[in-house]
C-alpha positions, 0 to 999 in steps of 0.5 A: 500500500502506498503512502497516497493510499494510506492517507486517503480520506473517506471523502476522497474515497467517495469522490473517487468512487463517484468518478468510477461510478459515473464511468461504470454507469456509462459502460452499463448504459452503453452496453444496455443500449447496444444489446437492446438495439440487437433485440436482446430482451431488457432483463438479459441485456441488463444482466450482460451490461451489468457484468461488463460494468462490474468487472471494470468497476472492481478493477478501477475501485480496487486499484484507485478508490480504495486500499485493498486489504492484502489479507483478502485474496484478489479473487475473493475480493472480486467474488465479494464485490460481484456478489454484493453488486449482484444483490444490490445494483443488478438486483435493484436495476432488474427489479426496477425494470421488471416493476416499472418498465411497463409504467414509466418505460425501460430507460427511466426504470433502468436509470432509477434503479442505478441511482437507488443502488449507487449509495448502497454500492459504496458501502458494499465496495468498501467492505469487499475491497478493504474489508470494512464498512465504516471508519 
């Protein structure tokens, strides 16, 4: 762990996480858009675009936003991150699409799910990469 990482404040981590999240969201939405254009149904398109985005997000957050706990093996950290991401971001966005796409449309439902999941993902990412929630 570098000196820069050990001095990184929670505020700094939140800012970095938000930047990664914006890029991650763009990747997710672009993949979702492309898959819809290829006539993939919304729920499978959501799962596929999420998987691509979560892989990018783990790499970027693990090496830039948080200080990875060396006691947590990289593949275990990824499994934690992806599992929690599946429960939170994929679960919330898929639920939003399933429940609200018929009412408000696919895109508002997808974006609403992404927004709701963002805050929960910060805590999940911090736990899966650093091994802690608070402090």
